[in-house]
C-alpha positions as CSV (number, residue, x, y, z in Angstrom):
1,M,17.3,-6.3,-20.6
2,S,15.7,-8.1,-23.0
3,D,12.2,-7.0,-24.5
4,S,10.3,-9.4,-22.1
5,S,11.5,-10.0,-18.3
6,V,9.5,-12.1,-15.7
7,L,9.6,-10.5,-12.4
8,V,8.2,-11.4,-8.7
9,G,6.9,-8.7,-6.8
10,L,6.6,-9.2,-3.2
11,M,4.5,-7.1,-0.6
12,S,3.5,-6.5,3.1
13,G,1.5,-3.7,3.9
14,T,0.7,-1.6,7.1
15,S,-2.6,-3.6,7.7
16,L,-0.5,-6.5,8.8
17,D,-2.9,-9.0,6.9
18,G,-0.2,-11.2,5.1
19,I,2.0,-10.9,2.3
20,T,0.9,-10.8,-1.7
21,A,3.1,-12.1,-4.1
22,A,2.4,-11.4,-7.9
23,V,4.4,-13.1,-11.1
24,V,4.5,-10.5,-13.5
25,R,6.0,-10.3,-17.5
26,F,6.9,-6.9,-18.6
27,N,7.2,-6.0,-22.1
28,R,8.7,-3.1,-23.8
29,T,6.6,-1.0,-25.7
30,E,7.3,2.0,-28.3
31,A,8.7,5.2,-26.7
32,D,10.3,3.4,-23.8
33,G,6.8,2.2,-22.5
34,V,5.9,-1.0,-20.4
35,A,3.2,-3.5,-20.6
36,A,2.5,-5.8,-17.8
37,E,0.9,-9.2,-17.5
38,L,-0.2,-10.6,-14.5
39,L,1.1,-14.4,-14.6
40,A,-0.2,-15.3,-11.1
41,F,-1.1,-13.8,-7.9
42,T,-1.1,-15.4,-4.5
43,S,-1.8,-14.0,-0.8
44,R,-0.8,-15.7,2.6
45,D,-2.1,-14.6,5.9
46,Y,-0.2,-13.8,8.7
47,T,-0.7,-16.4,11.4
48,P,-1.9,-14.7,14.9
49,A,1.7,-15.3,16.1
50,Q,3.1,-13.9,13.2
51,R,0.8,-10.8,13.3
52,D,1.5,-10.1,16.8
53,R,5.4,-10.4,16.3
54,L,5.1,-7.6,13.8
55,A,2.9,-5.4,15.7
56,R,5.1,-5.5,18.6
57,A,8.0,-4.5,16.4
58,L,5.8,-1.3,15.3
59,S,5.3,0.0,18.9
60,G,9.0,-1.2,20.0
61,T,11.0,-4.3,20.7
62,T,14.2,-5.8,21.6
63,P,17.2,-5.5,19.5
64,S,17.4,-9.3,19.6
65,E,13.8,-9.6,18.0
66,Y,14.2,-6.9,15.3
67,T,17.3,-9.0,14.0
68,R,15.4,-12.4,14.3
69,L,12.1,-10.9,12.8
70,N,14.3,-9.8,9.9
71,F,15.5,-13.0,9.2
72,D,12.3,-14.9,10.0
73,L,10.4,-12.4,7.8
74,G,12.8,-13.1,5.0
75,G,12.1,-16.8,5.1
76,W,8.3,-15.9,5.0
77,L,8.6,-13.9,2.2
78,A,10.6,-16.4,0.4
79,D,8.0,-18.9,0.8
80,A,5.5,-16.5,-0.9
81,A,7.7,-16.2,-3.6
82,I,8.4,-19.7,-4.5
83,S,4.5,-20.3,-4.0
84,A,3.6,-17.8,-6.7
85,I,6.3,-18.8,-8.9
86,A,4.8,-22.4,-8.9
87,E,1.4,-21.1,-9.3
88,A,2.5,-19.1,-12.6
89,G,4.3,-22.6,-13.6
90,V,7.7,-20.5,-14.5
91,A,11.0,-22.0,-14.2
92,R,12.9,-20.2,-11.7
93,A,15.8,-19.8,-14.1
94,D,13.7,-17.5,-16.0
95,I,13.1,-15.1,-13.4
96,A,15.1,-12.1,-13.8
97,A,14.6,-11.0,-10.3
98,I,12.5,-10.6,-7.1
99,A,11.3,-7.3,-5.7
100,S,10.6,-7.4,-2.3
101,H,9.3,-4.2,-0.4
102,G,9.5,-6.0,2.7
103,Q,7.7,-4.7,5.9
104,S,7.5,-1.1,7.2
105,I,8.6,-0.9,10.4
106,W,9.1,2.9,10.8
107,H,8.9,5.7,8.5
108,E,9.6,9.2,9.2
109,P,9.1,11.5,6.5
110,G,11.8,14.5,5.6
111,H,14.3,12.2,7.3
112,S,14.5,8.5,7.1
113,T,12.4,4.8,7.0
114,W,12.8,1.1,7.8
115,Q,11.6,-1.9,5.9
116,T,12.7,-5.0,7.0
117,G,12.6,-8.9,5.6
118,E,16.2,-9.9,4.9
119,S,16.8,-10.0,1.2
120,A,19.9,-12.2,1.9
121,V,17.7,-14.8,2.9
122,I,15.1,-14.7,0.0
123,A,18.2,-14.9,-2.4
124,E,19.6,-18.0,-0.9
125,R,16.1,-19.7,-0.4
126,T,15.1,-18.9,-3.8
127,G,18.1,-18.8,-6.0
128,I,17.1,-15.5,-7.4
129,D,18.4,-11.8,-7.4
130,V,16.5,-9.7,-5.0
131,I,15.9,-6.3,-5.5
132,S,14.9,-4.4,-2.2
133,D,14.9,-1.4,0.1
134,F,13.4,0.9,-2.6
135,R,12.4,3.8,-0.5
136,V,15.7,5.0,1.0
137,R,17.0,6.3,-2.3
138,D,14.0,8.8,-2.8
139,M,14.5,9.9,0.8
140,A,18.1,10.2,0.5
141,A,17.2,12.5,-2.6
142,G,15.2,15.1,-0.3
143,G,12.0,12.7,-1.1
144,Q,9.2,11.2,1.1
145,G,10.0,7.8,0.1
146,A,6.4,7.4,-0.7
147,P,4.1,6.6,-2.4
148,L,6.0,4.8,-4.9
149,V,3.0,2.9,-6.7
150,P,2.5,6.1,-8.7
151,M,5.1,4.7,-11.3
152,A,2.8,1.8,-11.9
153,D,-0.3,3.8,-12.1
154,G,1.2,6.3,-14.5
155,M,2.8,3.7,-17.0
156,L,0.2,0.8,-16.6
157,F,-3.0,2.1,-15.5
158,S,-3.8,5.7,-17.1
159,D,-6.2,6.4,-19.8
160,P,-5.6,8.0,-23.3
161,K,-7.8,10.9,-23.0
162,T,-9.2,11.4,-19.2
163,W,-7.8,12.1,-15.8
164,R,-8.1,9.1,-13.4
165,G,-8.0,8.8,-9.5
166,L,-6.3,5.6,-8.6
167,Q,-7.0,5.2,-4.9
168,N,-5.0,2.1,-2.9
169,L,-6.8,1.1,0.4
170,G,-3.8,-0.8,2.3
171,G,-3.1,-0.3,5.7
172,I,-2.6,3.3,4.5
173,G,-4.5,5.1,1.9
174,N,-3.1,7.1,-1.0
175,V,-4.3,8.2,-4.3
176,S,-2.3,8.9,-7.8
177,V,-3.7,11.6,-9.9
178,V,-3.0,10.3,-13.0
179,P,-3.3,12.7,-16.3
180,P,-4.2,11.5,-19.9
181,G,-1.9,8.9,-21.2
182,G,0.0,8.9,-18.3
183,D,2.3,12.0,-18.5
184,L,4.8,11.4,-15.7
185,R,5.6,15.1,-15.3
186,S,1.9,16.0,-14.7
187,L,1.1,13.0,-12.4
188,R,0.8,13.7,-8.5
189,A,0.1,11.5,-5.6
190,F,0.1,11.4,-1.9
191,D,-0.8,9.5,1.2
192,T,-4.7,10.2,2.1
193,G,-4.4,9.1,5.5
194,P,-5.5,5.6,6.9
195,G,-7.0,3.0,4.3
196,C,-8.0,-0.3,6.1
197,G,-5.4,0.0,8.7
198,V,-7.0,1.9,11.5
199,I,-10.1,-0.2,10.9
200,D,-8.4,-3.6,11.3
201,K,-6.7,-2.3,14.5
202,V,-10.3,-1.2,15.5
203,V,-11.7,-4.6,14.9
204,R,-8.7,-6.9,16.3
205,T,-9.1,-4.4,19.6
206,L,-12.5,-5.2,20.2
207,R,-12.8,-8.6,18.3
208,P,-9.4,-10.3,19.2
209,D,-10.8,-13.3,17.0
210,L,-11.2,-11.8,14.1
211,A,-8.7,-10.3,12.0
212,Y,-11.0,-7.8,10.0
213,D,-14.3,-7.0,9.5
214,L,-15.3,-9.5,6.8
215,D,-17.3,-8.3,4.1
216,G,-17.7,-4.9,6.4
217,R,-20.5,-7.1,8.3
218,L,-19.6,-5.1,11.9
219,A,-19.5,-1.6,10.2
220,S,-22.8,-2.2,8.3
221,K,-24.7,-3.1,11.6
222,G,-23.3,0.6,13.4
223,N,-23.9,4.0,13.3
224,A,-20.7,6.4,12.8
225,L,-20.2,8.9,15.9
226,T,-19.8,11.8,13.3
227,S,-18.4,14.3,16.4
228,V,-15.7,11.7,16.9
229,V,-14.5,12.1,13.3
230,D,-14.6,15.8,13.0
231,G,-12.1,15.6,16.1
232,L,-9.6,13.3,14.6
233,M,-10.1,15.1,11.5
234,S,-8.6,18.1,13.1
235,H,-5.1,16.7,12.9
236,E,-2.4,18.4,11.0
237,Y,-1.6,15.7,8.8
238,F,-5.3,16.0,6.8
239,R,-4.3,19.7,6.3
240,T,-0.7,19.5,5.1
241,P,-0.5,20.0,1.3
242,P,1.5,17.1,-0.8
243,P,3.8,15.8,-1.4
244,K,3.3,14.2,1.9
245,S,3.3,10.3,3.2
246,T,2.3,8.7,6.5
247,G,2.5,5.4,7.9
248,P,2.2,3.0,11.4
249,E,3.8,5.7,13.1
250,L,1.0,7.9,12.8
251,F,-1.8,5.7,12.5
252,S,-0.9,3.2,15.0
253,Q,-2.2,1.0,17.8
254,A,-2.1,4.4,20.1
255,Y,-4.1,6.1,17.8
256,T,-6.5,3.3,17.3
257,D,-6.9,3.2,21.1
258,A,-7.4,7.1,21.3
259,L,-10.3,6.5,18.6
260,I,-12.0,3.6,20.5
261,A,-11.7,5.8,23.9
262,A,-13.3,9.1,22.0
263,C,-16.1,6.8,21.1
264,R,-16.8,5.4,24.5
265,A,-16.4,9.2,26.0
266,E,-18.7,10.7,23.4
267,S,-21.5,7.8,23.8
268,P,-21.0,5.2,26.6
269,G,-23.7,3.1,25.1
270,C,-22.2,2.9,21.6
271,T,-21.6,-0.7,20.2
272,D,-18.4,-2.1,18.9
273,E,-20.2,-2.0,15.6
274,D,-20.7,1.8,15.7
275,I,-16.8,2.2,16.8
276,V,-15.7,0.0,13.3
277,A,-18.4,2.5,11.5
278,T,-16.8,5.5,13.2
279,A,-12.9,4.0,11.8
280,V,-14.7,3.4,8.2
281,S,-16.2,7.2,8.5
282,L,-13.0,8.1,9.2
283,T,-11.0,6.8,6.1
284,A,-13.7,7.8,4.1
285,R,-14.0,11.4,5.4
286,S,-10.0,11.6,5.2
287,I,-10.3,10.7,1.2
288,A,-12.9,12.9,0.1
289,D,-11.3,15.9,2.5
290,S,-7.9,15.1,0.5
291,Y,-9.8,15.2,-2.9
292,A,-11.4,18.5,-2.0
293,R,-8.2,20.3,-0.7
294,F,-5.8,18.6,-2.9
295,M,-7.0,17.4,-6.3
296,P,-7.7,20.4,-8.5
297,E,-7.5,18.3,-11.6
298,P,-10.9,17.2,-13.4
299,V,-11.0,13.8,-11.9
300,E,-14.3,12.2,-12.5
301,E,-13.6,8.5,-12.0
302,V,-11.7,6.9,-9.1
303,Y,-10.5,3.3,-8.9
304,L,-10.4,1.5,-5.8
305,S,-7.9,-1.1,-5.0
306,G,-6.2,-2.8,-1.8
307,G,-7.5,-5.0,1.1
308,G,-10.0,-2.4,1.7
309,A,-11.7,-2.1,-1.5
310,K,-13.0,-5.7,-0.2
311,N,-14.9,-4.2,2.0
312,P,-18.6,-3.1,0.7
313,A,-19.4,-0.6,4.0
314,L,-15.9,1.2,3.1
315,V,-16.4,1.2,-0.5
316,R,-20.1,2.8,0.0
317,A,-18.7,5.1,2.4
318,I,-16.2,6.5,0.0
319,S,-18.9,6.5,-2.7
320,D,-21.0,8.7,-0.5
321,A,-18.2,10.7,0.4
322,I,-16.7,11.8,-2.6
323,S,-19.6,12.1,-5.0
324,P,-20.5,13.4,-7.7
325,K,-17.0,11.7,-8.3
326,T,-17.7,8.0,-9.4
327,V,-16.2,5.0,-7.7
328,R,-14.9,2.2,-10.2
329,D,-13.8,-1.4,-9.3
330,F,-10.5,-1.7,-10.1
331,D,-10.7,-5.3,-10.5
332,R,-13.3,-5.3,-13.3
333,T,-11.1,-2.6,-15.4
334,F,-7.9,-4.5,-15.0
335,F,-6.7,-7.3,-12.3
336,D,-7.6,-8.3,-8.8
337,G,-6.6,-5.0,-6.8
338,E,-4.9,-6.9,-4.2
339,A,-1.8,-7.7,-6.4
340,K,-1.6,-4.0,-7.4
341,E,1.2,-2.9,-5.2
342,A,3.0,-6.6,-5.6
343,V,2.7,-5.5,-9.5
344,A,4.0,-1.9,-8.6
345,F,7.2,-3.2,-6.8
346,A,7.8,-6.0,-9.5
347,L,7.7,-2.8,-12.0
348,L,10.1,-1.1,-9.6
349,G,12.6,-4.2,-9.9
350,Y,12.0,-4.2,-13.7
351,L,13.2,-0.4,-14.0
352,H,16.0,-0.8,-11.7
353,L,17.2,-3.7,-13.9
354,A,16.8,-1.8,-17.0
355,G,18.6,1.2,-15.1
356,R,15.5,3.5,-15.3
357,P,14.2,5.5,-12.4
358,G,11.6,4.5,-9.9
359,N,10.3,7.3,-8.2
360,V,7.8,10.5,-9.5
361,P,9.7,13.1,-7.8
362,S,6.0,15.2,-8.6
363,A,4.6,12.8,-6.1
364,T,7.6,12.1,-3.2
365,G,9.3,15.5,-3.7
366,A,12.6,14.2,-4.5
367,R,15.2,16.6,-6.0
368,G,15.2,14.5,-8.9
369,A,14.4,10.9,-10.5
370,R,16.6,7.7,-9.0
371,I,17.1,4.5,-9.3
372,L,15.6,2.9,-6.7
373,G,16.9,-0.3,-4.7
374,K,19.6,-2.3,-3.8
375,R,20.5,-5.7,-5.4
376,T,21.3,-9.1,-3.9
377,P,22.4,-11.6,-6.2
378,A,21.5,-15.0,-6.0
């Protein structure tokens, strides 16, 4: 590879809000380091019909629908990539590869994982090589297959002198504990539990006309039911030490329905706003509990990114829960935090092309460093 390469990263998260696409230029630095420049970032919301198909796939559908969804999602991902490339003003011939995470359908830590979104469709539609299926190699090597963003957190977002916490708030929450200088040997990461996924499912269940709680307006008007959150926090996942990962197989629609039912049983007169506030409190409490249990490092500042970082009610709840640690806005220090995961998978694609490992064994528990992803030629 040359010292400078442009890749596209594609991400469809467990919150089912849409596809993010980032066009990134990577430049090799001293001692095999990498610098990233975000050239363009686009976000394409799923239509209600698309979101419904994805949601049904997470809970179980027919072999025919899984097959059709795999190809259709490949087309949606290709459209997102094409839009981002046009936004960046980069010729397709100058794109080294598209790195597509796809959509997680099932993730079973310790055994297997499944992401869909046909790479061959993306390659045909764009005329660009596609690298996909990043999680399976780490799992085959005994790892959790997640989180994979820590490689980017260590290589791109470390501080030279202090420890940093980088908390992603996608459908699932995950944190990278990044040492000074981003030393991957000391970096740790794990899924903290729900990010904004349960919050979004609560909103869509109670208010079908809404995709999510815009600006945290519903949660801000409600009062969390502390006793319900206490009960939810008794789940063994929160007590399990890292390395660990989770996904929509645990924090599912059934889990959301149980949360709503518990709120109504505890307080028959509770409002929709109270239930949304309870889901917000669950995310904040789970993050704070994870830090107290599993973050002995001297982390003083935590940078929030992902869709949940746009929810002021959730940001306030997290800030209160993890005090005296200080919450920082990832956007103000680096770039739009909603692009972060797409940038991270673009980096994994870059490392694949360079023949370099993409996993952090201390984060995933794999037997060793592995080159991640499968390449589909243009």
